[in-house]
C-alpha positions in Angstrom: 35.8 112.1 106.5 39.7 112.5 106.5 40.8 112.9 102.7 44.5 113.6 103.4 46.8 111.2 101.8 49.1 108.8 103.5 52.5 110.6 103.5 54.6 108.1 105.5 54.4 104.4 106.3 56.2 102.0 108.6 56.8 98.5 107.2 57.4 95.2 109.1 58.1 91.8 107.2 57.6 93.7 104.0 54.0 94.6 104.8 52.7 98.0 105.9 52.2 98.1 109.6 51.2 101.6 110.3 50.7 104.8 108.3 50.5 108.5 108.9 48.3 110.9 106.9 48.8 114.5 106.5 49.1 117.6 104.2 51.9 119.6 102.9 52.3 122.9 100.9 55.2 124.1 98.7 54.7 127.9 97.8 57.0 130.5 96.3 57.2 134.0 97.7 54.7 135.4 95.3 52.2 132.8 96.7 52.1 130.5 93.6 51.7 126.8 94.6 54.6 124.5 93.6 53.4 121.4 95.1 50.6 120.2 97.6 48.9 117.3 99.0 45.8 117.2 101.3 44.0 120.1 103.0 46.4 123.1 102.9 43.6 125.6 103.5 42.7 124.4 107.0 44.1 126.5 109.8 46.5 124.5 112.1 48.6 125.4 115.0 52.1 125.7 113.9 53.7 125.5 117.4 57.4 125.8 117.3 57.9 125.5 113.8 57.6 129.3 113.4 60.3 130.4 115.8 62.1 132.0 112.9 59.2 134.3 112.3 58.8 134.9 115.9 62.5 136.0 116.2 62.3 138.6 113.6 61.4 141.5 116.0 64.4 140.7 118.0 66.6 141.7 115.1 64.6 144.2 113.2 64.0 146.1 116.5 67.7 146.7 117.1 67.7 144.5 120.1 70.1 142.0 118.8 72.6 144.9 118.1 72.0 146.5 121.4 72.6 143.6 123.4 75.5 142.3 121.1 74.1 138.9 120.5 76.3 136.3 118.8 75.4 134.0 115.9 75.0 131.1 118.4 72.7 133.2 120.6 70.6 134.3 117.6 70.4 130.7 116.4 69.2 129.6 119.9 66.4 132.3 119.6 65.0 130.1 116.7 65.5 126.9 118.6 63.8 124.0 120.1 66.8 122.7 121.8 67.9 119.6 123.6 68.8 121.4 126.9 72.6 120.6 126.6 75.2 122.7 128.4 75.9 124.9 125.3 72.2 125.7 124.9 71.6 126.7 128.4 74.8 128.6 128.7 73.8 130.5 125.7 70.3 131.3 127.0 71.9 132.6 130.3 74.3 134.7 128.4 71.6 136.3 126.3 69.8 137.3 129.5 72.9 138.5 131.1 73.6 140.9 128.1 70.3 142.3 128.7 70.8 142.8 132.5 68.6 140.1 133.7 68.8 136.4 134.7 66.8 133.3 134.4 64.1 134.4 136.8 62.8 136.7 134.0 61.7 133.6 131.7 58.0 132.7 131.7 58.5 129.5 129.8 58.4 127.1 132.6 60.9 124.3 133.5 61.4 120.7 132.1 64.0 118.3 132.0 66.4 118.4 129.0 65.2 116.4 126.0 68.7 114.6 125.6 68.7 111.6 127.6 72.5 111.8 128.4 72.1 115.3 129.7 69.1 114.3 132.1 71.4 111.5 133.5 74.2 113.7 134.1 72.2 116.3 135.8 70.5 113.6 137.9 73.8 112.2 139.0 74.9 115.6 140.2 71.5 116.0 142.0 70.4 119.0 139.8 66.9 119.7 138.8 65.9 121.4 135.7 65.3 125.2 135.4 63.8 127.5 132.7 66.9 127.4 131.0 66.6 123.6 130.3 63.1 124.4 128.6 63.5 123.6 124.8 62.1 127.2 124.3 64.3 129.1 126.6 66.3 130.6 123.6 63.1 131.8 122.0 62.1 133.3 125.3 65.4 134.8 126.0 65.1 136.5 122.7 61.7 137.9 123.8 63.2 139.2 127.0 65.9 140.9 125.1 63.2 142.6 122.9 61.3 143.6 126.0 64.5 145.0 127.7 65.1 147.2 124.8 61.5 148.2 124.7 61.7 149.0 128.4 64.9 151.1 127.9 63.3 153.0 125.1 60.2 153.6 126.9 62.0 155.0 129.9 60.7 152.3 132.3 62.4 152.4 135.6 61.8 148.8 136.5 62.9 146.5 133.6 61.6 143.4 135.3 58.1 145.0 136.0 58.0 145.9 132.3 58.6 142.3 131.3 56.2 140.7 133.5 53.5 138.9 131.6 55.5 139.1 128.4 53.8 135.7 127.2 50.2 137.4 127.4 48.7 138.4 124.1 48.3 142.2 125.1 52.0 142.7 126.2 54.0 144.9 124.0 56.5 142.2 123.5 53.9 139.6 122.3 52.1 142.2 120.1 55.2 142.5 118.1 55.6 138.9 117.8 52.0 138.4 116.8 52.4 141.3 114.1 55.5 139.6 112.6 53.4 136.3 112.3 50.5 138.1 110.6 52.7 140.3 108.2 54.8 137.4 107.0 52.0 134.9 106.6 49.6 137.2 105.0 46.9 135.8 107.3 44.5 137.6 109.4 45.1 136.0 112.8 41.7 137.4 114.0 40.0 134.9 111.6 41.2 131.8 113.3 41.3 130.1 116.7 44.2 131.0 119.1 45.6 128.7 121.7 48.3 128.6 124.4 51.6 126.9 123.5 53.6 124.6 125.5 55.7 127.4 126.6 52.8 129.7 127.6 52.8 132.1 124.6 49.8 132.4 122.2 49.7 129.9 119.3 47.6 131.2 116.3 46.2 128.7 113.8 47.2 129.5 110.2 46.8 127.4 106.8 49.6 125.6 105.4 49.6 127.5 102.3 50.1 130.8 104.4 52.8 129.0 106.5 54.7 128.0 103.4 54.3 131.5 102.0 55.9 132.9 105.1 58.9 130.6 104.8 59.4 131.4 101.2 59.4 135.1 102.0 61.7 134.7 104.9 64.1 132.6 102.5 64.1 135.2 99.7 63.1 138.6 101.5 60.6 138.9 98.6 57.4 140.2 100.1 58.9 141.3 103.4 59.6 144.8 104.4 63.3 145.8 104.3 63.8 145.5 108.0 62.2 142.0 108.1 64.2 141.0 105.1 67.5 142.1 106.7 66.4 140.2 109.9 65.5 137.0 108.4 68.7 137.0 106.3 70.7 137.4 109.5 68.8 134.8 111.5 69.2 132.3 108.7 73.0 133.0 108.4 73.4 132.6 112.2 71.6 129.2 112.0 74.0 128.0 109.2 76.9 129.1 111.2 75.6 127.5 114.4 73.2 124.7 113.6 73.9 122.9 116.7 72.1 125.6 118.8 68.6 125.0 116.9 68.2 121.4 118.1 71.2 119.6 119.4 73.2 116.3 119.2 71.6 113.8 116.8 68.5 115.9 116.0 66.9 116.1 112.5 67.2 120.0 112.1 70.8 120.2 113.4 71.9 117.3 111.0 70.4 118.6 108.0 71.5 122.1 108.4 75.0 121.1 109.2 75.2 119.1 105.9 73.2 121.6 103.7 74.0 125.1 105.0 72.1 128.0 104.0 70.3 125.9 101.2 67.8 124.8 104.0 66.3 126.3 107.1 64.1 123.7 108.6 62.3 123.8 112.0 60.1 121.3 113.8 57.0 122.0 115.7 55.0 120.0 118.2 52.1 117.7 116.9 53.5 116.8 113.5 54.3 120.2 112.1 57.3 121.2 110.1 58.3 124.4 108.0 61.2 125.0 106.0 62.7 127.9 104.0 64.7 126.8 100.8 66.2 129.9 99.7 68.1 128.8 96.8 64.8 127.3 95.3 62.9 130.4 96.3 60.4 128.1 98.1 58.7 127.8 101.4 57.4 124.3 102.8 54.8 123.6 105.5 53.8 120.0 106.6 51.2 118.9 109.1 50.9 115.2 110.0 47.4 114.5 111.1 48.3 112.2 114.1 50.8 114.7 115.3 53.8 112.3 115.0 57.1 114.0 114.5 60.0 111.4 114.4 58.0 108.7 112.8 56.4 110.9 110.1 57.0 114.5 109.9 60.8 114.1 109.7 60.8 111.6 106.9 58.2 113.7 104.9 60.4 116.8 105.3 63.5 114.9 104.1 61.7 113.5 101.1 60.7 117.3 100.2 64.0 118.5 100.6 65.3 115.4 98.4 62.9 116.7 95.7 63.2 120.4 95.9 67.0 121.0 96.8 70.0 121.0 94.8 72.1 118.3 96.1 75.3 116.3 95.0 75.2 112.7 95.0 76.7 112.4 98.7 74.1 114.9 99.9 71.3 113.1 98.0 72.4 109.7 99.8 72.4 111.5 103.1 68.9 113.1 102.7 67.6 109.9 101.3 68.7 108.0 104.1 66.5 110.3 106.3 63.5 109.9 104.0 63.7 106.0 104.0 65.4 104.4 106.9 65.7 101.0 108.7 63.9 100.3 111.9 65.8 98.1 114.3 64.9 96.3 117.5 66.8 96.2 120.8 69.1 93.5 119.5 70.1 95.6 116.6 68.3 93.4 114.1 66.7 95.3 111.1 62.9 94.5 111.4 61.4 97.1 109.0 61.6 100.4 107.4 60.1 103.9 107.8 59.6 105.7 104.7 57.9 108.7 103.0 55.3 108.1 100.5 54.8 111.4 98.9 52.4 111.8 95.9 53.9 112.5 92.5 
């Protein structure tokens, strides 16, 4: 029987029409629990919510410096972007700096998330490439890491070294997996492993340990020196270029544009959200049971940010508006509300 509490609900005519159960954990870098609801010990697949952690080897290895990656490009390495031109151009630039092109990407192709970009491409008779994949920045980061590893190993054929970098036993993915294990403190061999939408392994990890990893990433406490420096650099890059992490109108971009380095938040598929709150010294991890993101995970994350982050009046109003927002029909009439219902 599901004992997770209701964390978000939709109202129509003043009555609850639907509801979303889930769990969340708020943890500090020493592992102390500062808030929780539901089952935070059950391993869940974090999906794209852990891209910050997966990007740590890109910086710690020296690859970001070797290929002179910009703040926008480092932010893109942490992104689930909308496939807008700035995103695809930055991904292509990352690859070019490492001496390869989009053919090196093994994430697959899909249409951009943003409708306007889709229509513009269709009008020009264009079809999507791997650069439009929402994970192309993360994969470009993996490729940059792999190109440095190929160079250091003396490999003559860089493309041959990169081939299969998405598989668990490839040197690139071993570094990424090691970063996940060391930051979360969770033995990944203990839990199921699946394949993510972009073809890399996705390891199941409890919410408590995901929140711990983000508290560590936000403070540097509990990380080795190289990881702490890498996390600080990535978070600073995202704060300078939050558009690259998501895109026009997207929750992560809007929140980080407004709150800067006080919040790093990142959505994952199937109702997962993680955040580092450096000033508060806390990490947050959320899982919505039914996998709903925009209708549930976002309002829950907004409510937790409102509760945990230092905000002025204008900022509080902005964040509250993301945690309790009107629902409108196609005529623009307000027909209900969507709101977080966090336990006290």
